[in-house]
A tleap script that builds the chain and sets N, CA, C and O, in Angstrom:
source leaprc.protein.ff14SB
mol = sequence {
  NMET ARG ARG THR SER ALA ALA THR LEU LEU
  VAL LEU THR ALA ALA GLY ALA ALA LEU ALA
  ALA PRO ALA VAL ALA SER ALA ALA PRO LEU
  PRO PRO ASP GLY VAL TYR VAL GLY THR ASP
  PRO SER GLY ALA PRO VAL PRO PHE TRP GLN
  GLY LYS THR ILE THR GLY GLY GLY THR ALA
  ALA THR ASN ARG VAL LEU GLY ALA ASP VAL
  LEU PRO ALA ASP VAL TYR SER ALA PRO SER
  ILE ALA THR GLY ALA ASP VAL ILE HIE VAL
  ASP TYR GLY ARG LEU SER PRO ALA LEU GLY
  ALA LEU VAL HIE ASP GLU MET THR VAL ASP
  PRO ALA ASN PRO GLY ARG TYR ASN GLY THR
  VAL TYR PHE VAL GLY PHE GLY GLY ALA ALA
  PRO ILE GLY GLY PHE THR LEU THR CARG
}
set mol.1.N position { 0.826 -1.201 0.000 }
set mol.1.CA position { 0.000 0.000 0.000 }
set mol.1.C position { 0.861 1.251 0.000 }
set mol.1.O position { 0.560 2.215 -0.704 }
set mol.2.N position { 1.928 1.241 0.785 }
set mol.2.CA position { 2.793 2.403 0.863 }
set mol.2.C position { 3.463 2.683 -0.478 }
set mol.2.O position { 3.592 3.846 -0.858 }
set mol.3.N position { 3.897 1.641 -1.215 }
set mol.3.CA position { 4.526 1.826 -2.520 }
set mol.3.C position { 3.533 2.410 -3.529 }
set mol.3.O position { 3.893 3.266 -4.338 }
set mol.4.N position { 2.291 1.946 -3.476 }
set mol.4.CA position { 1.268 2.457 -4.397 }
set mol.4.C position { 1.024 3.936 -4.145 }
set mol.4.O position { 0.892 4.709 -5.094 }
set mol.5.N position { 0.963 4.347 -2.875 }
set mol.5.CA position { 0.749 5.752 -2.546 }
set mol.5.C position { 1.921 6.598 -3.002 }
set mol.5.O position { 1.717 7.690 -3.533 }
set mol.6.N position { 3.130 6.130 -2.814 }
set mol.6.CA position { 4.313 6.881 -3.241 }
set mol.6.C position { 4.340 6.998 -4.765 }
set mol.6.O position { 4.657 8.061 -5.298 }
set mol.7.N position { 4.012 5.925 -5.461 }
set mol.7.CA position { 3.993 5.959 -6.927 }
set mol.7.C position { 2.920 6.918 -7.417 }
set mol.7.O position { 3.153 7.676 -8.358 }
set mol.8.N position { 1.751 6.896 -6.795 }
set mol.8.CA position { 0.667 7.805 -7.176 }
set mol.8.C position { 1.088 9.249 -6.947 }
set mol.8.O position { 0.838 10.108 -7.793 }
set mol.9.N position { 1.730 9.528 -5.801 }
set mol.9.CA position { 2.185 10.879 -5.497 }
set mol.9.C position { 3.225 11.343 -6.525 }
set mol.9.O position { 3.195 12.496 -6.956 }
set mol.10.N position { 4.131 10.463 -6.914 }
set mol.10.CA position { 5.145 10.801 -7.906 }
set mol.10.C position { 4.508 11.135 -9.254 }
set mol.10.O position { 4.894 12.114 -9.893 }
set mol.11.N position { 3.538 10.334 -9.690 }
set mol.11.CA position { 2.856 10.572 -10.960 }
set mol.11.C position { 2.089 11.887 -10.917 }
set mol.11.O position { 2.157 12.666 -11.868 }
set mol.12.N position { 1.369 12.150 -9.844 }
set mol.12.CA position { 0.601 13.390 -9.724 }
set mol.12.C position { 1.513 14.616 -9.683 }
set mol.12.O position { 1.187 15.657 -10.255 }
set mol.13.N position { 2.657 14.490 -9.004 }
set mol.13.CA position { 3.608 15.596 -8.957 }
set mol.13.C position { 4.161 15.889 -10.344 }
set mol.13.O position { 4.252 17.050 -10.741 }
set mol.14.N position { 4.532 14.849 -11.087 }
set mol.14.CA position { 5.061 15.030 -12.438 }
set mol.14.C position { 3.997 15.635 -13.353 }
set mol.14.O position { 4.301 16.514 -14.159 }
set mol.15.N position { 2.751 15.171 -13.233 }
set mol.15.CA position { 1.669 15.710 -14.064 }
set mol.15.C position { 1.426 17.181 -13.737 }
set mol.15.O position { 1.215 17.992 -14.638 }
set mol.16.N position { 1.455 17.523 -12.463 }
set mol.16.CA position { 1.257 18.915 -12.061 }
set mol.16.C position { 2.362 19.809 -12.583 }
set mol.16.O position { 2.098 20.931 -13.015 }
set mol.17.N position { 3.597 19.331 -12.551 }
set mol.17.CA position { 4.718 20.118 -13.063 }
set mol.17.C position { 4.576 20.327 -14.565 }
set mol.17.O position { 4.863 21.413 -15.069 }
set mol.18.N position { 4.140 19.305 -15.279 }
set mol.18.CA position { 3.965 19.435 -16.727 }
set mol.18.C position { 2.858 20.437 -17.052 }
set mol.18.O position { 2.983 21.224 -17.990 }
set mol.19.N position { 1.788 20.406 -16.284 }
set mol.19.CA position { 0.687 21.339 -16.523 }
set mol.19.C position { 1.073 22.769 -16.176 }
set mol.19.O position { 0.562 23.710 -16.783 }
set mol.20.N position { 1.959 22.942 -15.216 }
set mol.20.CA position { 2.360 24.277 -14.799 }
set mol.20.C position { 3.456 24.859 -15.681 }
set mol.20.O position { 3.736 26.055 -15.608 }
set mol.21.N position { 4.084 24.025 -16.517 }
set mol.21.CA position { 5.165 24.500 -17.373 }
set mol.21.C position { 4.625 25.518 -18.365 }
set mol.21.O position { 3.508 25.369 -18.861 }
set mol.22.N position { 5.402 26.545 -18.655 }
set mol.22.CA position { 4.933 27.548 -19.621 }
set mol.22.C position { 4.842 26.957 -21.019 }
set mol.22.O position { 5.597 26.054 -21.379 }
set mol.23.N position { 3.910 27.479 -21.797 }
set mol.23.CA position { 3.749 27.017 -23.176 }
set mol.23.C position { 4.948 27.470 -23.996 }
set mol.23.O position { 5.542 28.512 -23.719 }
set mol.24.N position { 5.293 26.699 -24.986 }
set mol.24.CA position { 6.393 27.055 -25.869 }
set mol.24.C position { 5.889 28.098 -26.865 }
set mol.24.O position { 4.900 27.870 -27.562 }
set mol.25.N position { 6.556 29.216 -26.928 }
set mol.25.CA position { 6.152 30.280 -27.857 }
set mol.25.C position { 6.650 29.944 -29.260 }
set mol.25.O position { 7.714 29.350 -29.432 }
set mol.26.N position { 5.875 30.327 -30.236 }
set mol.26.CA position { 6.237 30.101 -31.624 }
set mol.26.C position { 7.051 31.279 -32.135 }
set mol.26.O position { 6.854 32.417 -31.709 }
set mol.27.N position { 7.960 30.995 -33.047 }
set mol.27.CA position { 8.779 32.055 -33.634 }
set mol.27.C position { 8.176 32.598 -34.914 }
set mol.27.O position { 8.755 33.504 -35.512 }
set mol.28.N position { 7.045 32.090 -35.359 }
set mol.28.CA position { 6.441 32.565 -36.608 }
set mol.28.C position { 5.999 34.017 -36.435 }
set mol.28.O position { 5.228 34.322 -35.525 }
set mol.29.N position { 6.479 34.920 -37.300 }
set mol.29.CA position { 6.102 36.325 -37.169 }
set mol.29.C position { 4.663 36.563 -37.616 }
set mol.29.O position { 4.202 35.977 -38.595 }
set mol.30.N position { 3.963 37.422 -36.892 }
set mol.30.CA position { 2.594 37.765 -37.273 }
set mol.30.C position { 2.618 38.657 -38.508 }
set mol.30.O position { 3.550 39.440 -38.687 }
set mol.31.N position { 1.604 38.545 -39.359 }
set mol.31.CA position { 1.574 39.386 -40.560 }
set mol.31.C position { 1.270 40.833 -40.202 }
set mol.31.O position { 0.531 41.102 -39.255 }
set mol.32.N position { 1.848 41.776 -40.970 }
set mol.32.CA position { 1.515 43.181 -40.728 }
set mol.32.C position { 0.070 43.471 -41.107 }
set mol.32.O position { -0.508 42.792 -41.956 }
set mol.33.N position { -0.510 44.489 -40.466 }
set mol.33.CA position { -1.868 44.916 -40.819 }
set mol.33.C position { -1.935 45.268 -42.297 }
set mol.33.O position { -0.977 45.794 -42.863 }
set mol.34.N position { -3.060 44.977 -42.913 }
set mol.34.CA position { -3.257 45.353 -44.300 }
set mol.34.C position { -4.271 44.475 -44.985 }
set mol.34.O position { -4.818 43.541 -44.398 }
set mol.35.N position { -4.509 44.795 -46.237 }
set mol.35.CA position { -5.419 44.026 -47.079 }
set mol.35.C position { -4.570 43.086 -47.922 }
set mol.35.O position { -3.643 43.522 -48.606 }
set mol.36.N position { -4.883 41.811 -47.873 }
set mol.36.CA position { -4.135 40.780 -48.581 }
set mol.36.C position { -5.028 40.155 -49.647 }
set mol.36.O position { -6.157 39.749 -49.372 }
set mol.37.N position { -4.505 40.087 -50.858 }
set mol.37.CA position { -5.226 39.462 -51.967 }
set mol.37.C position { -5.067 37.955 -51.836 }
set mol.37.O position { -3.957 37.450 -51.664 }
set mol.38.N position { -6.180 37.244 -51.920 }
set mol.38.CA position { -6.146 35.797 -51.796 }
set mol.38.C position { -6.294 35.101 -53.137 }
set mol.38.O position { -7.070 35.525 -53.993 }
set mol.39.N position { -5.539 34.030 -53.305 }
set mol.39.CA position { -5.637 33.182 -54.492 }
set mol.39.C position { -5.488 31.736 -54.059 }
set mol.39.O position { -5.213 31.450 -52.893 }
set mol.40.N position { -5.672 30.822 -55.009 }
set mol.40.CA position { -5.326 29.439 -54.696 }
set mol.40.C position { -3.799 29.322 -54.811 }
set mol.40.O position { -3.160 30.266 -55.275 }
set mol.41.N position { -3.200 28.208 -54.407 }
set mol.41.CA position { -1.739 28.106 -54.425 }
set mol.41.C position { -1.092 28.328 -55.797 }
set mol.41.O position { 0.082 28.691 -55.868 }
set mol.42.N position { -1.832 28.118 -56.878 }
set mol.42.CA position { -1.272 28.336 -58.214 }
set mol.42.C position { -1.336 29.806 -58.635 }
set mol.42.O position { -0.777 30.181 -59.665 }
set mol.43.N position { -2.017 30.641 -57.838 }
set mol.43.CA position { -2.163 32.048 -58.175 }
set mol.43.C position { -3.487 32.394 -58.819 }
set mol.43.O position { -3.742 33.558 -59.128 }
set mol.44.N position { -4.338 31.394 -59.026 }
set mol.44.CA position { -5.643 31.630 -59.657 }
set mol.44.C position { -6.636 32.192 -58.638 }
set mol.44.O position { -6.584 31.834 -57.461 }
set mol.45.N position { -7.535 33.064 -59.079 }
set mol.45.CA position { -8.565 33.584 -58.173 }
set mol.45.C position { -9.454 32.458 -57.643 }
set mol.45.O position { -9.634 31.422 -58.283 }
set mol.46.N position { -10.000 32.699 -56.454 }
set mol.46.CA position { -10.927 31.751 -55.835 }
set mol.46.C position { -12.316 32.369 -55.918 }
set mol.46.O position { -12.508 33.495 -55.458 }
set mol.47.N position { -13.302 31.659 -56.497 }
set mol.47.CA position { -14.647 32.239 -56.603 }
set mol.47.C position { -15.177 32.692 -55.235 }
set mol.47.O position { -15.083 31.967 -54.245 }
set mol.48.N position { -15.724 33.882 -55.209 }
set mol.48.CA position { -16.381 34.484 -54.046 }
set mol.48.C position { -15.425 35.003 -52.972 }
set mol.48.O position { -15.811 35.878 -52.196 }
set mol.49.N position { -14.193 34.496 -52.899 }
set mol.49.CA position { -13.252 34.879 -51.835 }
set mol.49.C position { -12.149 35.741 -52.421 }
set mol.49.O position { -11.471 35.331 -53.362 }
set mol.50.N position { -11.964 36.947 -51.864 }
set mol.50.CA position { -10.945 37.853 -52.376 }
set mol.50.C position { -9.689 37.913 -51.510 }
set mol.50.O position { -8.683 38.476 -51.940 }
set mol.51.N position { -9.719 37.351 -50.306 }
set mol.51.CA position { -8.548 37.360 -49.441 }
set mol.51.C position { -8.908 37.641 -47.999 }
set mol.51.O position { -10.015 37.344 -47.551 }
set mol.52.N position { -7.956 38.219 -47.273 }
set mol.52.CA position { -8.159 38.517 -45.851 }
set mol.52.C position { -7.710 39.939 -45.562 }
set mol.52.O position { -6.832 40.476 -46.239 }
set mol.53.N position { -8.319 40.542 -44.553 }
set mol.53.CA position { -7.881 41.819 -44.020 }
set mol.53.C position { -7.322 41.545 -42.631 }
set mol.53.O position { -8.018 41.004 -41.772 }
set mol.54.N position { -6.068 41.917 -42.412 }
set mol.54.CA position { -5.408 41.708 -41.128 }
set mol.54.C position { -5.397 43.037 -40.380 }
set mol.54.O position { -5.055 44.070 -40.955 }
set mol.55.N position { -5.770 43.016 -39.102 }
set mol.55.CA position { -5.802 44.213 -38.265 }
set mol.55.C position { -5.270 43.879 -36.873 }
set mol.55.O position { -4.853 42.753 -36.603 }
set mol.56.N position { -5.294 44.879 -36.000 }
set mol.56.CA position { -4.922 44.657 -34.599 }
set mol.56.C position { -3.463 44.305 -34.395 }
set mol.56.O position { -3.132 43.541 -33.489 }
set mol.57.N position { -2.581 44.854 -35.229 }
set mol.57.CA position { -1.171 44.512 -35.091 }
set mol.57.C position { -0.891 43.069 -35.474 }
set mol.57.O position { 0.028 42.443 -34.945 }
set mol.58.N position { -1.695 42.543 -36.402 }
set mol.58.CA position { -1.517 41.171 -36.860 }
set mol.58.C position { -2.235 40.135 -36.027 }
set mol.58.O position { -1.996 38.939 -36.195 }
set mol.59.N position { -3.121 40.566 -35.120 }
set mol.59.CA position { -3.777 39.615 -34.218 }
set mol.59.C position { -5.234 39.322 -34.569 }
set mol.59.O position { -5.889 38.533 -33.887 }
set mol.60.N position { -5.743 39.949 -35.624 }
set mol.60.CA position { -7.139 39.733 -36.010 }
set mol.60.C position { -7.237 39.689 -37.528 }
set mol.60.O position { -6.438 40.309 -38.230 }
set mol.61.N position { -8.217 38.959 -38.024 }
set mol.61.CA position { -8.421 38.858 -39.473 }
set mol.61.C position { -9.901 38.720 -39.775 }
set mol.61.O position { -10.685 38.232 -38.960 }
set mol.62.N position { -10.259 39.164 -40.969 }
set mol.62.CA position { -11.562 38.864 -41.542 }
set mol.62.C position { -11.307 38.368 -42.953 }
set mol.62.O position { -10.286 38.696 -43.559 }
set mol.63.N position { -12.224 37.586 -43.472 }
set mol.63.CA position { -12.160 37.145 -44.865 }
set mol.63.C position { -12.989 38.103 -45.694 }
set mol.63.O position { -14.062 38.537 -45.275 }
set mol.64.N position { -12.482 38.434 -46.879 }
set mol.64.CA position { -13.254 39.254 -47.801 }
set mol.64.C position { -13.992 38.320 -48.749 }
set mol.64.O position { -13.386 37.662 -49.595 }
set mol.65.N position { -15.296 38.276 -48.594 }
set mol.65.CA position { -16.162 37.421 -49.410 }
set mol.65.C position { -17.162 38.324 -50.115 }
set mol.65.O position { -17.907 39.064 -49.472 }
set mol.66.N position { -17.172 38.259 -51.429 }
set mol.66.CA position { -18.048 39.109 -52.240 }
set mol.66.C position { -17.910 40.583 -51.858 }
set mol.66.O position { -18.893 41.324 -51.848 }
set mol.67.N position { -16.672 41.004 -51.543 }
set mol.67.CA position { -16.385 42.394 -51.239 }
set mol.67.C position { -16.647 42.829 -49.814 }
set mol.67.O position { -16.382 43.983 -49.477 }
set mol.68.N position { -17.156 41.953 -48.961 }
set mol.68.CA position { -17.451 42.310 -47.570 }
set mol.68.C position { -16.490 41.581 -46.632 }
set mol.68.O position { -16.133 40.427 -46.870 }
set mol.69.N position { -16.075 42.270 -45.559 }
set mol.69.CA position { -15.253 41.634 -44.532 }
set mol.69.C position { -16.166 40.851 -43.591 }
set mol.69.O position { -16.961 41.428 -42.849 }
set mol.70.N position { -16.036 39.540 -43.636 }
set mol.70.CA position { -16.877 38.653 -42.829 }
set mol.70.C position { -16.001 37.574 -42.186 }
set mol.70.O position { -14.804 37.489 -42.461 }
set mol.71.N position { -16.590 36.780 -41.355 }
set mol.71.CA position { -15.930 35.648 -40.708 }
set mol.71.C position { -14.679 36.076 -39.941 }
set mol.71.O position { -13.564 35.726 -40.328 }
set mol.72.N position { -14.860 36.833 -38.856 }
set mol.72.CA position { -13.711 37.292 -38.080 }
set mol.72.C position { -12.981 36.121 -37.409 }
set mol.72.O position { -13.567 35.085 -37.095 }
set mol.73.N position { -11.676 36.335 -37.204 }
set mol.73.CA position { -10.845 35.291 -36.606 }
set mol.73.C position { -9.733 35.910 -35.771 }
set mol.73.O position { -9.327 37.050 -36.000 }
set mol.74.N position { -9.253 35.148 -34.809 }
set mol.74.CA position { -8.057 35.502 -34.055 }
set mol.74.C position { -6.847 35.024 -34.840 }
set mol.74.O position { -6.893 33.971 -35.475 }
set mol.75.N position { -5.760 35.798 -34.800 }
set mol.75.CA position { -4.515 35.422 -35.467 }
set mol.75.C position { -3.423 35.364 -34.406 }
set mol.75.O position { -3.281 36.287 -33.604 }
set mol.76.N position { -2.656 34.286 -34.403 }
set mol.76.CA position { -1.576 34.128 -33.430 }
set mol.76.C position { -0.552 33.134 -33.957 }
set mol.76.O position { -0.840 32.350 -34.861 }
set mol.77.N position { 0.629 33.173 -33.391 }
set mol.77.CA position { 1.684 32.224 -33.724 }
set mol.77.C position { 1.693 31.108 -32.696 }
set mol.77.O position { 1.576 31.350 -31.495 }
set mol.78.N position { 1.832 29.889 -33.180 }
set mol.78.CA position { 1.897 28.714 -32.307 }
set mol.78.C position { 2.279 27.511 -33.166 }
set mol.78.O position { 2.251 27.594 -34.394 }
set mol.79.N position { 2.630 26.405 -32.537 }
set mol.79.CA position { 2.911 25.209 -33.327 }
set mol.79.C position { 1.675 24.753 -34.111 }
set mol.79.O position { 0.544 24.883 -33.645 }
set mol.80.N position { 1.916 24.222 -35.296 }
set mol.80.CA position { 0.847 23.736 -36.168 }
set mol.80.C position { 0.032 22.639 -35.489 }
set mol.80.O position { 0.572 21.807 -34.760 }
set mol.81.N position { -1.278 22.654 -35.741 }
set mol.81.CA position { -2.133 21.592 -35.209 }
set mol.81.C position { -1.892 20.275 -35.940 }
set mol.81.O position { -2.280 19.214 -35.451 }
set mol.82.N position { -1.254 20.337 -37.104 }
set mol.82.CA position { -1.024 19.125 -37.896 }
set mol.82.C position { 0.422 18.642 -37.846 }
set mol.82.O position { 0.677 17.441 -37.762 }
set mol.83.N position { 1.377 19.589 -37.898 }
set mol.83.CA position { 2.781 19.181 -38.027 }
set mol.83.C position { 3.648 19.558 -36.842 }
set mol.83.O position { 4.727 18.990 -36.672 }
set mol.84.N position { 3.209 20.501 -36.017 }
set mol.84.CA position { 4.019 20.968 -34.901 }
set mol.84.C position { 5.008 22.064 -35.280 }
set mol.84.O position { 5.661 22.628 -34.403 }
set mol.85.N position { 5.132 22.381 -36.586 }
set mol.85.CA position { 6.032 23.445 -37.028 }
set mol.85.C position { 5.475 24.809 -36.619 }
set mol.85.O position { 4.272 24.953 -36.405 }
set mol.86.N position { 6.357 25.811 -36.511 }
set mol.86.CA position { 5.919 27.174 -36.197 }
set mol.86.C position { 5.106 27.734 -37.349 }
set mol.86.O position { 5.586 27.781 -38.482 }
set mol.87.N position { 3.873 28.160 -37.072 }
set mol.87.CA position { 2.985 28.695 -38.094 }
set mol.87.C position { 2.182 29.857 -37.521 }
set mol.87.O position { 2.184 30.109 -36.317 }
set mol.88.N position { 1.499 30.551 -38.416 }
set mol.88.CA position { 0.541 31.583 -38.035 }
set mol.88.C position { -0.843 30.956 -38.144 }
set mol.88.O position { -1.217 30.440 -39.198 }
set mol.89.N position { -1.595 31.002 -37.059 }
set mol.89.CA position { -2.944 30.435 -37.043 }
set mol.89.C position { -3.972 31.517 -37.347 }
set mol.89.O position { -3.854 32.649 -36.878 }
set mol.90.N position { -4.961 31.166 -38.121 }
set mol.90.CA position { -6.154 31.987 -38.310 }
set mol.90.C position { -7.271 31.131 -37.730 }
set mol.90.O position { -7.764 30.196 -38.361 }
set mol.91.N position { -7.654 31.485 -36.504 }
set mol.91.CA position { -8.519 30.634 -35.685 }
set mol.91.C position { -9.907 31.259 -35.571 }
set mol.91.O position { -10.075 32.318 -34.965 }
set mol.92.N position { -10.895 30.595 -36.156 }
set mol.92.CA position { -12.273 31.097 -36.168 }
set mol.92.C position { -13.069 30.682 -34.939 }
set mol.92.O position { -14.200 31.134 -34.763 }
set mol.93.N position { -12.511 29.842 -34.093 }
set mol.93.CA position { -13.235 29.233 -32.986 }
set mol.93.C position { -13.972 30.177 -32.064 }
set mol.93.O position { -15.109 29.893 -31.687 }
set mol.94.N position { -13.365 31.294 -31.685 }
set mol.94.CA position { -13.980 32.194 -30.708 }
set mol.94.C position { -14.917 33.206 -31.363 }
set mol.94.O position { -15.994 33.481 -30.835 }
set mol.95.N position { -14.516 33.764 -32.514 }
set mol.95.CA position { -15.275 34.863 -33.119 }
set mol.95.C position { -16.287 34.413 -34.168 }
set mol.95.O position { -17.262 35.120 -34.422 }
set mol.96.N position { -16.076 33.267 -34.773 }
set mol.96.CA position { -17.002 32.690 -35.763 }
set mol.96.C position { -17.179 31.212 -35.422 }
set mol.96.O position { -16.717 30.346 -36.165 }
set mol.97.N position { -17.844 30.918 -34.304 }
set mol.97.CA position { -17.861 29.540 -33.799 }
set mol.97.C position { -18.442 28.500 -34.754 }
set mol.97.O position { -17.999 27.352 -34.748 }
set mol.98.N position { -19.411 28.871 -35.565 }
set mol.98.CA position { -19.973 27.881 -36.494 }
set mol.98.C position { -18.914 27.436 -37.499 }
set mol.98.O position { -18.800 26.249 -37.802 }
set mol.99.N position { -18.139 28.396 -38.016 }
set mol.99.CA position { -17.057 28.062 -38.938 }
set mol.99.C position { -15.900 27.406 -38.190 }
set mol.99.O position { -15.318 26.432 -38.669 }
set mol.100.N position { -15.568 27.938 -37.017 }
set mol.100.CA position { -14.458 27.419 -36.225 }
set mol.100.C position { -14.623 25.977 -35.799 }
set mol.100.O position { -13.635 25.287 -35.548 }
set mol.101.N position { -15.865 25.510 -35.715 }
set mol.101.CA position { -16.101 24.105 -35.378 }
set mol.101.C position { -15.719 23.187 -36.530 }
set mol.101.O position { -15.583 21.977 -36.349 }
set mol.102.N position { -15.547 23.770 -37.724 }
set mol.102.CA position { -15.273 22.958 -38.911 }
set mol.102.C position { -13.908 23.185 -39.537 }
set mol.102.O position { -13.271 22.232 -39.985 }
set mol.103.N position { -13.442 24.446 -39.578 }
set mol.103.CA position { -12.191 24.730 -40.274 }
set mol.103.C position { -11.245 25.588 -39.440 }
set mol.103.O position { -11.653 26.293 -38.518 }
set mol.104.N position { -9.977 25.499 -39.799 }
set mol.104.CA position { -8.898 26.234 -39.140 }
set mol.104.C position { -7.839 26.488 -40.204 }
set mol.104.O position { -7.451 25.568 -40.924 }
set mol.105.N position { -7.368 27.731 -40.311 }
set mol.105.CA position { -6.330 28.069 -41.287 }
set mol.105.C position { -4.980 28.184 -40.600 }
set mol.105.O position { -4.879 28.640 -39.461 }
set mol.106.N position { -3.946 27.762 -41.314 }
set mol.106.CA position { -2.576 27.985 -40.879 }
set mol.106.C position { -1.793 28.526 -42.065 }
set mol.106.O position { -2.046 28.144 -43.208 }
set mol.107.N position { -0.839 29.418 -41.793 }
set mol.107.CA position { -0.043 29.955 -42.889 }
set mol.107.C position { 1.374 30.230 -42.432 }
set mol.107.O position { 1.655 30.382 -41.243 }
set mol.108.N position { 2.265 30.288 -43.426 }
set mol.108.CA position { 3.666 30.591 -43.196 }
set mol.108.C position { 4.121 31.614 -44.229 }
set mol.108.O position { 3.539 31.725 -45.308 }
set mol.109.N position { 5.162 32.355 -43.887 }
set mol.109.CA position { 5.747 33.312 -44.824 }
set mol.109.C position { 6.451 32.529 -45.923 }
set mol.109.O position { 7.179 31.574 -45.651 }
set mol.110.N position { 6.229 32.941 -47.162 }
set mol.110.CA position { 6.915 32.321 -48.298 }
set mol.110.C position { 8.382 32.751 -48.237 }
set mol.110.O position { 8.669 33.946 -48.306 }
set mol.111.N position { 9.316 31.804 -48.110 }
set mol.111.CA position { 10.724 32.192 -47.984 }
set mol.111.C position { 11.262 32.952 -49.198 }
set mol.111.O position { 12.195 33.743 -49.060 }
set mol.112.N position { 10.694 32.727 -50.375 }
set mol.112.CA position { 11.151 33.409 -51.583 }
set mol.112.C position { 10.501 34.774 -51.762 }
set mol.112.O position { 10.978 35.588 -52.553 }
set mol.113.N position { 9.400 35.036 -51.026 }
set mol.113.CA position { 8.677 36.290 -51.175 }
set mol.113.C position { 8.083 36.670 -49.818 }
set mol.113.O position { 6.975 36.240 -49.496 }
set mol.114.N position { 8.796 37.469 -49.016 }
set mol.114.CA position { 8.326 37.794 -47.664 }
set mol.114.C position { 6.978 38.504 -47.595 }
set mol.114.O position { 6.384 38.567 -46.519 }
set mol.115.N position { 6.477 39.040 -48.705 }
set mol.115.CA position { 5.161 39.676 -48.719 }
set mol.115.C position { 4.040 38.701 -49.030 }
set mol.115.O position { 2.881 39.096 -49.158 }
set mol.116.N position { 4.387 37.425 -49.152 }
set mol.116.CA position { 3.396 36.403 -49.502 }
set mol.116.C position { 3.322 35.355 -48.386 }
set mol.116.O position { 4.335 34.968 -47.803 }
set mol.117.N position { 2.109 34.914 -48.112 }
set mol.117.CA position { 1.873 33.878 -47.103 }
set mol.117.C position { 1.222 32.681 -47.789 }
set mol.117.O position { 0.274 32.836 -48.559 }
set mol.118.N position { 1.733 31.502 -47.507 }
set mol.118.CA position { 1.165 30.259 -48.028 }
set mol.118.C position { 0.344 29.614 -46.919 }
set mol.118.O position { 0.826 29.449 -45.799 }
set mol.119.N position { -0.891 29.252 -47.232 }
set mol.119.CA position { -1.779 28.738 -46.199 }
set mol.119.C position { -2.394 27.403 -46.528 }
set mol.119.O position { -2.483 26.993 -47.685 }
set mol.120.N position { -2.818 26.733 -45.463 }
set mol.120.CA position { -3.543 25.474 -45.565 }
set mol.120.C position { -4.819 25.599 -44.750 }
set mol.120.O position { -4.806 26.122 -43.636 }
set mol.121.N position { -5.913 25.120 -45.307 }
set mol.121.CA position { -7.193 25.070 -44.597 }
set mol.121.C position { -7.359 23.640 -44.109 }
set mol.121.O position { -7.240 22.690 -44.883 }
set mol.122.N position { -7.636 23.497 -42.814 }
set mol.122.CA position { -7.837 22.180 -42.222 }
set mol.122.C position { -9.288 21.988 -41.813 }
set mol.122.O position { -9.914 22.901 -41.275 }
set mol.123.N position { -9.820 20.801 -42.069 }
set mol.123.CA position { -11.098 20.399 -41.492 }
set mol.123.C position { -10.782 19.900 -40.093 }
set mol.123.O position { -9.984 18.978 -39.925 }
set mol.124.N position { -11.407 20.507 -39.083 }
set mol.124.CA position { -11.108 20.148 -37.699 }
set mol.124.C position { -12.293 19.534 -36.972 }
set mol.124.O position { -12.241 19.339 -35.758 }
set mol.125.N position { -13.360 19.225 -37.700 }
set mol.125.CA position { -14.500 18.566 -37.082 }
set mol.125.C position { -14.122 17.164 -36.636 }
set mol.125.O position { -13.198 16.564 -37.186 }
set mol.126.N position { -14.808 16.652 -35.672 }
set mol.126.CA position { -14.615 15.297 -35.164 }
set mol.126.C position { -13.239 15.103 -34.536 }
set mol.126.O position { -12.755 13.975 -34.450 }
set mol.127.N position { -12.593 16.208 -34.089 }
set mol.127.CA position { -11.355 16.102 -33.333 }
set mol.127.C position { -10.097 15.858 -34.143 }
set mol.127.O position { -9.039 15.616 -33.561 }
set mol.128.N position { -10.174 15.914 -35.465 }
set mol.128.CA position { -8.984 15.701 -36.285 }
set mol.128.C position { -8.520 16.985 -36.931 }
set mol.128.O position { -9.090 18.050 -36.695 }
set mol.129.N position { -7.483 16.885 -37.749 }
set mol.129.CA position { -6.983 18.023 -38.526 }
set mol.129.C position { -6.577 17.491 -39.890 }
set mol.129.O position { -5.446 17.045 -40.082 }
set mol.130.N position { -7.516 17.542 -40.843 }
set mol.130.CA position { -7.260 17.025 -42.191 }
set mol.130.C position { -7.185 18.191 -43.172 }
set mol.130.O position { -8.117 18.994 -43.232 }
set mol.131.N position { -6.092 18.308 -43.949 }
set mol.131.CA position { -6.006 19.398 -44.919 }
set mol.131.C position { -7.064 19.249 -46.009 }
set mol.131.O position { -7.248 18.169 -46.570 }
set mol.132.N position { -7.758 20.355 -46.299 }
set mol.132.CA position { -8.804 20.299 -47.332 }
set mol.132.C position { -8.604 21.323 -48.439 }
set mol.132.O position { -9.363 21.337 -49.408 }
set mol.133.N position { -7.593 22.182 -48.310 }
set mol.133.CA position { -7.342 23.161 -49.353 }
set mol.133.C position { -6.170 24.036 -49.011 }
set mol.133.O position { -5.648 24.008 -47.896 }
set mol.134.N position { -5.762 24.820 -49.996 }
set mol.134.CA position { -4.646 25.735 -49.797 }
set mol.134.C position { -4.984 27.113 -50.324 }
set mol.134.O position { -5.937 27.278 -51.086 }
set mol.135.N position { -4.199 28.110 -49.917 }
set mol.135.CA position { -4.408 29.478 -50.378 }
set mol.135.C position { -3.097 30.234 -50.260 }
set mol.135.O position { -2.170 29.796 -49.579 }
set mol.136.N position { -3.033 31.358 -50.923 }
set mol.136.CA position { -1.934 32.294 -50.739 }
set mol.136.C position { -2.527 33.671 -50.467 }
set mol.136.O position { -3.615 34.007 -50.935 }
set mol.137.N position { -1.790 34.445 -49.706 }
set mol.137.CA position { -2.144 35.834 -49.444 }
set mol.137.C position { -0.953 36.688 -49.829 }
set mol.137.O position { 0.179 36.403 -49.441 }
set mol.138.N position { -1.216 37.745 -50.600 }
set mol.138.CA position { -0.160 38.646 -51.032 }
set mol.138.C position { -0.579 40.067 -50.740 }
set mol.138.O position { -1.716 40.460 -50.999 }
set mol.139.N position { 0.343 40.827 -50.203 }
set mol.139.CA position { 0.074 42.222 -49.882 }
set mol.139.C position { 0.177 43.096 -51.084 }
set mol.139.O position { -0.021 44.307 -50.986 }
savepdb mol mol.pdb
quit
């Protein structure tokens, strides 16, 4: 009985320390505020979607659909939900919950063109993260 209690205490202490550890910050830089033209990864226009507007010092975004800024999202840097790499998240969960329950965008700066961001749209319903499309944003 004494060994079981000591083992339980050790496990609980380790779990508590892990939960109290600070989160690892991502090095992915947030995009500057501005209007970004959206295309598919090949550069072709996407029907109905013109891109994103980034505001709040790179911490907020809306999608431009049929000329209107809609579907607000939080923007932040963190490890990818799919790969763990440093990425910029466009997270609809808090501000557009109906969309956020289904999709999540991630993007990275194009190394060959710092004014361009390459993005992936993930289906996040049912607890997974499956890529369902790509996009680019150019300032």
